[in-house]
Backbone bond lengths (Angstrom), bond angles and torsions (degrees), N, CA, C in turn:
res aa  C-N    CA-C-N  psi(-1)  N-CA   C-N-CA  omega(-1)  CA-C   N-CA-C  phi
1 M - - - 1.424 - - 1.562 109.63 -
2 T 1.266 118.46 135.02 1.467 124.11 -177.39 1.521 105.79 -78.94
3 E 1.324 117.82 135.08 1.491 125.67 174.18 1.524 109.75 -62.65
4 K 1.263 118.99 133.16 1.529 124.96 179.90 1.502 106.94 -66.24
5 L 1.328 117.76 136.22 1.427 124.52 -177.00 1.517 107.21 -81.63
6 N 1.381 117.43 131.68 1.445 122.75 171.00 1.489 108.61 -97.37
7 P 1.302 117.26 108.31 1.489 120.47 -174.53 1.636 115.29 -79.96
8 V 1.348 109.35 8.23 1.554 114.96 -176.87 1.483 109.19 -115.48
9 A 1.376 118.85 126.41 1.430 123.22 169.35 1.496 107.61 -113.47
10 R 1.314 119.57 135.50 1.398 122.98 -179.71 1.572 106.06 -110.27
11 V 1.326 112.42 115.80 1.465 119.00 -179.58 1.458 118.37 -47.50
12 P 1.356 119.08 -49.48 1.473 118.96 178.37 1.475 114.43 -63.63
13 E 1.347 121.38 -14.74 1.486 125.09 178.16 1.492 111.98 -97.92
14 L 1.302 120.05 -2.36 1.555 119.25 -177.72 1.489 108.32 -70.71
15 E 1.302 113.51 143.21 1.532 118.81 174.88 1.485 105.35 -89.77
16 L 1.294 115.57 120.44 1.496 118.88 -175.73 1.529 110.11 -90.89
17 T 1.287 115.64 145.34 1.489 118.39 175.04 1.534 109.70 -110.97
18 P 1.309 118.42 119.70 1.478 119.50 -175.03 1.505 112.24 -75.60
19 F 1.305 113.78 150.39 1.529 119.59 179.40 1.553 103.24 -141.66
20 E 1.312 112.80 143.35 1.559 120.39 176.10 1.464 109.17 -151.75
21 R 1.306 118.40 137.88 1.435 123.35 177.14 1.542 108.93 -149.06
22 G 1.373 111.60 109.14 1.456 119.10 -176.04 1.474 111.50 62.02
23 S 1.335 117.44 -155.01 1.432 119.89 -176.56 1.495 114.25 -97.24
24 A 1.324 119.75 -5.66 1.484 126.13 -175.75 1.530 112.37 -96.15
25 Y 1.333 120.65 -32.42 1.446 125.72 -165.54 1.626 109.23 -116.73
26 Q 1.311 111.83 121.17 1.476 118.80 173.90 1.531 109.12 -158.84
27 S 1.282 114.77 137.26 1.417 123.14 170.44 1.447 118.02 -162.80
28 A 1.349 121.43 170.21 1.391 126.96 174.30 1.449 103.71 -128.09
29 D 1.344 117.20 122.71 1.440 123.15 -174.93 1.506 118.67 -127.78
30 A 1.258 117.28 154.15 1.526 118.54 177.45 1.530 106.51 -142.70
31 G 1.322 114.22 125.06 1.505 121.15 170.01 1.478 115.88 -64.23
32 I 1.293 116.94 128.53 1.478 117.25 -176.73 1.561 111.15 -110.79
33 A 1.379 116.06 -39.70 1.418 120.15 -178.39 1.463 119.28 -48.12
34 E 1.310 117.58 -51.83 1.493 124.40 -179.48 1.462 112.09 -60.02
35 R 1.450 116.78 -44.77 1.410 119.39 178.92 1.530 117.44 -61.86
36 I 1.263 113.51 -21.39 1.517 113.07 -179.50 1.528 111.66 -112.91
37 G 1.419 112.08 18.19 1.472 120.01 171.34 1.486 119.92 88.14
38 L 1.304 118.19 5.23 1.479 120.12 176.82 1.470 115.44 -75.90
39 T 1.338 116.89 139.18 1.521 117.35 176.50 1.533 113.48 -126.88
40 Q 1.363 114.95 -11.62 1.450 117.74 175.36 1.463 117.19 -110.40
41 L 1.372 115.49 1.76 1.490 122.44 -178.28 1.453 104.94 -136.35
42 G 1.252 117.94 130.72 1.528 126.90 177.69 1.466 112.29 -98.07
43 A 1.329 117.70 139.61 1.434 120.17 175.01 1.530 107.97 -144.84
44 V 1.353 113.24 135.67 1.537 116.78 -176.80 1.528 102.55 -138.23
45 Y 1.386 118.06 136.87 1.439 121.31 168.22 1.506 108.92 -98.24
46 S 1.332 115.22 135.46 1.477 120.10 -176.48 1.527 113.42 -131.60
47 E 1.279 115.99 145.38 1.482 124.62 171.10 1.551 110.15 -126.52
48 V 1.291 114.08 117.63 1.445 121.91 -175.81 1.528 106.31 -116.45
49 P 1.358 113.30 132.19 1.500 118.40 -178.73 1.502 111.34 -77.69
50 P 1.333 117.96 165.34 1.487 124.07 -177.69 1.470 108.12 -55.53
51 G 1.374 116.42 140.00 1.518 125.05 178.09 1.452 116.44 73.84
52 K 1.335 117.93 3.26 1.421 120.80 178.98 1.508 118.57 -111.66
53 S 1.316 117.79 162.90 1.492 121.70 170.71 1.493 108.21 -123.52
54 G 1.374 113.76 153.72 1.449 117.31 176.84 1.571 116.41 -80.87
55 C 1.272 114.62 -19.24 1.468 119.39 -178.79 1.540 113.07 -163.51
56 P 1.261 120.43 159.72 1.475 121.53 -179.89 1.488 114.80 -67.85
57 F 1.335 116.43 166.72 1.450 124.53 171.09 1.497 108.94 -56.10
58 H 1.330 117.22 123.04 1.523 117.01 -172.95 1.616 108.24 -159.68
59 V 1.297 114.72 164.42 1.480 122.63 176.44 1.468 109.11 -141.37
60 H 1.339 118.10 142.18 1.390 124.54 179.74 1.547 107.15 -99.35
61 H 1.279 116.77 136.86 1.443 123.54 -177.85 1.544 110.25 -87.52
62 V 1.314 117.64 -19.77 1.487 119.16 179.07 1.496 114.33 -122.48
63 E 1.346 119.12 -40.54 1.383 120.95 -169.86 1.542 106.94 -94.01
64 E 1.341 119.25 150.42 1.539 123.28 176.67 1.525 105.33 -112.60
65 E 1.352 115.77 148.40 1.441 122.33 177.91 1.479 112.28 -123.94
66 M 1.334 114.66 158.10 1.472 121.77 173.16 1.526 103.89 -140.36
67 F 1.278 116.27 143.55 1.458 124.95 175.74 1.467 111.18 -121.44
68 V 1.397 114.36 131.44 1.440 117.91 174.35 1.511 110.60 -112.13
69 I 1.296 118.61 113.20 1.496 121.77 -178.20 1.510 106.80 -76.46
70 L 1.328 114.55 118.46 1.447 125.19 178.70 1.629 113.31 -92.04
71 E 1.334 114.15 -36.14 1.461 120.05 -175.65 1.402 111.21 -157.28
72 G 1.264 121.66 145.52 1.523 127.87 176.38 1.536 109.21 90.11
73 E 1.428 106.70 -168.35 1.470 116.64 -176.14 1.457 104.40 -142.01
74 G 1.379 111.37 158.76 1.424 119.89 177.21 1.516 115.74 -165.16
75 V 1.316 118.31 -164.48 1.469 120.83 171.80 1.558 105.88 -133.00
76 Y 1.318 108.82 133.76 1.462 120.14 -178.18 1.582 106.86 -104.97
77 R 1.297 112.72 106.36 1.521 122.07 176.62 1.481 105.44 -80.88
78 F 1.380 119.18 119.11 1.453 119.22 -177.98 1.471 104.44 -137.37
79 G 1.346 120.55 113.89 1.389 125.03 -174.01 1.525 110.69 60.50
80 P 1.325 112.39 -134.92 1.547 116.50 175.29 1.505 115.48 -80.81
81 D 1.338 118.64 -1.09 1.527 119.48 -178.36 1.498 111.36 -111.17
82 S 1.300 112.15 170.61 1.538 122.21 174.06 1.450 107.20 -135.47
83 Y 1.416 112.79 146.96 1.532 118.75 -175.76 1.476 103.43 -134.59
84 P 1.349 113.88 135.38 1.424 117.78 170.76 1.628 107.65 -73.10
85 V 1.356 117.01 141.38 1.475 118.62 -178.18 1.523 106.13 -133.99
86 K 1.343 114.64 159.31 1.473 120.98 178.70 1.497 112.95 -156.67
87 A 1.297 119.75 171.93 1.440 121.07 -179.25 1.658 112.55 -48.81
88 G 1.294 114.60 130.91 1.411 121.09 179.74 1.563 109.50 104.94
89 D 1.234 120.44 -15.88 1.448 124.86 -174.86 1.550 105.83 -79.87
90 V 1.368 113.45 149.34 1.547 122.50 176.29 1.503 101.36 -126.40
91 L 1.413 114.59 129.55 1.412 121.82 -176.85 1.473 110.52 -112.84
92 G 1.352 123.44 136.35 1.425 125.01 172.43 1.464 111.99 -100.02
93 A 1.319 118.02 144.89 1.443 128.05 171.51 1.451 109.91 -133.06
94 P 1.405 120.88 80.51 1.428 120.56 178.23 1.475 113.87 -64.70
95 R 1.337 116.21 159.04 1.486 120.57 175.81 1.472 108.13 -76.77
96 G 1.348 117.34 153.85 1.355 121.03 -178.55 1.471 118.80 159.53
97 G 1.267 120.44 -138.78 1.472 129.91 173.35 1.512 115.54 -105.29
98 P 1.308 116.32 -176.75 1.515 120.26 -176.95 1.520 116.34 -48.72
99 E 1.348 114.45 -23.99 1.532 115.29 -179.70 1.567 111.43 -70.22
100 Y 1.376 113.90 -8.64 1.516 116.84 174.76 1.514 112.34 -111.89
101 A 1.249 118.92 12.66 1.449 124.44 -179.59 1.513 106.83 -60.49
102 H 1.295 120.32 149.66 1.438 122.26 -178.02 1.556 112.99 -153.68
103 K 1.291 109.81 155.41 1.488 120.69 177.05 1.586 110.61 -159.54
104 L 1.309 112.04 133.68 1.476 120.10 -176.31 1.528 107.17 -109.23
105 T 1.351 117.35 123.98 1.486 121.80 177.28 1.483 111.06 -125.81
106 N 1.294 111.60 135.97 1.432 119.46 176.10 1.558 114.24 -74.41
107 T 1.318 117.46 114.07 1.450 123.80 179.63 1.584 111.48 -104.60
108 G 1.339 117.54 -0.70 1.415 120.17 -178.04 1.510 114.51 -88.05
109 T 1.328 116.99 -172.32 1.446 121.29 -177.06 1.489 109.76 -99.97
110 G 1.279 122.65 -11.85 1.512 126.95 176.28 1.452 108.26 -121.02
111 P 1.325 116.59 178.88 1.466 125.65 -176.47 1.539 110.72 -60.92
112 L 1.310 116.58 140.36 1.474 122.15 173.48 1.575 102.75 -97.65
113 K 1.343 112.82 116.93 1.532 121.53 -179.87 1.488 107.61 -111.42
114 Y 1.397 112.95 134.70 1.439 116.70 -176.50 1.533 109.09 -159.16
115 L 1.343 116.65 158.53 1.429 124.20 170.50 1.469 107.88 -102.41
116 S 1.372 116.62 136.11 1.488 125.16 169.27 1.473 108.11 -106.07
117 I 1.363 117.25 121.38 1.387 121.27 178.99 1.519 110.87 -121.08
118 S 1.356 120.45 131.11 1.404 120.67 -173.61 1.494 113.63 -143.95
119 T 1.338 113.05 154.70 1.438 111.78 167.81 1.516 111.19 -73.23
120 Q 1.321 116.70 161.85 1.546 118.84 -175.22 1.539 110.22 -119.89
121 A 1.314 118.17 118.34 1.408 119.15 179.42 1.529 109.59 -115.26
122 D 1.350 114.74 147.65 1.497 119.23 -176.10 1.546 106.36 -74.00
123 T 1.312 121.25 -22.06 1.431 122.98 178.32 1.485 108.90 -127.86
124 E 1.363 121.23 137.23 1.468 119.49 -176.77 1.541 106.88 -146.44
125 I 1.288 116.61 149.18 1.387 129.41 170.40 1.515 108.04 -123.64
126 C 1.340 114.29 119.37 1.499 120.97 175.54 1.452 110.72 -114.77
127 E 1.303 117.94 132.84 1.402 124.01 -174.83 1.591 108.88 -110.57
128 Y 1.323 117.22 143.09 1.489 116.31 178.81 1.539 108.60 -126.04
129 P 1.416 118.25 84.60 1.399 124.22 -173.92 1.558 120.17 -46.22
130 D 1.360 115.52 -39.28 1.498 120.23 179.77 1.473 113.70 -62.37
131 S 1.423 116.39 -36.29 1.470 117.25 -174.00 1.525 110.93 -109.50
132 G 1.401 116.99 3.44 1.499 120.93 -178.86 1.442 112.44 61.67
133 K 1.272 121.18 27.20 1.555 124.07 173.06 1.416 113.09 -97.86
134 F 1.270 118.89 165.65 1.439 131.09 166.61 1.523 115.61 -138.85
135 Q 1.238 122.50 153.13 1.414 122.17 173.46 1.549 110.07 -131.15
136 A 1.279 117.30 134.93 1.438 123.45 178.19 1.578 103.72 -113.02
137 S 1.356 114.67 138.56 1.430 120.60 177.60 1.499 113.08 -148.95
138 T 1.276 115.63 152.78 1.523 121.12 178.27 1.538 104.59 -139.25
139 R 1.261 116.17 159.49 1.447 123.49 178.69 1.559 107.73 -156.84
140 K 1.307 115.28 160.58 1.433 117.81 173.49 1.476 110.25 -77.11
141 S 1.266 118.36 144.03 1.463 124.68 -179.05 1.472 113.51 -47.50
142 G 1.319 117.78 128.96 1.470 122.94 178.27 1.500 114.71 78.42
143 E 1.306 119.29 2.29 1.503 122.52 172.17 1.507 113.26 -102.67
144 R 1.302 115.68 148.53 1.522 115.31 -178.65 1.494 114.12 -90.01
145 N 1.317 117.72 -29.31 1.461 123.21 -172.45 1.603 107.49 -83.51
146 S 1.309 115.98 143.05 1.499 120.42 -178.56 1.512 106.93 -81.68
147 H 1.345 111.72 147.00 1.439 119.56 172.25 1.629 111.38 -93.12
148 F 1.330 109.62 -28.52 1.487 116.12 173.57 1.585 106.89 -136.86
149 K 1.275 112.79 139.00 1.449 121.17 -179.77 1.512 107.91 -151.11
150 F 1.361 113.57 128.10 1.517 117.70 178.38 1.480 108.75 -141.42
151 A 1.266 116.67 130.60 1.497 121.37 175.94 1.519 107.07 -114.02
152 G 1.387 116.13 140.60 1.435 116.75 -179.31 1.578 107.22 -165.79
153 R 1.334 112.00 -170.12 1.448 121.82 177.18 1.611 109.67 -125.45
154 M 1.236 112.83 143.34 1.556 117.22 -177.95 1.568 108.54 -56.24
155 E 1.260 121.21 -39.86 1.447 120.01 -174.24 1.520 111.43 -66.33
156 S 1.314 118.81 -18.62 1.546 118.70 179.49 1.593 106.61 -97.31
157 G 1.295 117.46 17.53 1.438 116.67 174.07 1.525 115.18 -72.00
158 V 1.298 118.69 165.17 1.436 123.63 -179.55 1.517 107.16 -126.23
159 D 1.320 117.02 158.03 1.425 124.49 176.15 1.535 108.54 -62.39
160 Y 1.344 116.88 148.29 1.419 122.90 -178.48 1.495 111.60 -54.69
161 W 1.366 118.72 -34.85 1.537 116.71 -176.56 1.525 110.48 -93.93
162 D 1.212 119.31 2.99 1.467 122.15 179.78 1.451 110.96 -50.83
163 G 1.390 122.59 127.23 1.395 123.31 176.57 1.530 118.71 80.45
164 E 1.373 113.09 -3.01 1.458 117.25 -176.04 1.514 108.97 -88.42
165 Q 1.211 121.57 148.35 1.512 125.17 172.70 1.497 111.16 -64.90
166 S 1.332 111.21 130.92 1.522 115.37 179.31 1.519 108.37 -76.04
167 A 1.284 119.47 157.19 1.490 130.22 179.65 1.395 109.64 -94.91
168 D 1.372 122.01 58.79 1.479 126.13 -177.83 1.551 107.56 -63.00
């Protein structure tokens, strides 16, 4: 018998998974979408401490994101501009090129709490303009974990025919 789906997630009851990378990145996150049965829409609750960001400046080439600020304040770097944000603000991150790259940083004295909501694509290219990287990933429809993931830089690319047998 299949377990009955509970379509309600209560933010205060979510089990947060801590993440930290160097001195700039730290958050505690909980996936919401899967636990309420969504497969085509992603949703994550995040808490970021003062002075930190949850991820680097990046842009998705396929998926779109929206952030809903629940508590705290920060700065939303979007393309060449920066915007002060606070509880009640809704931020858009359209798919596209570097002009839509984004990063959210906590500039307040308490935790920055927000929801990240996104479309879900089976194949995605994510670009990191500050570091010149990109990441390509694929996954089976409805699954969160990637089956293929590769991060690299354009200058390390090879010709399409590199390493292929010639048709002599």
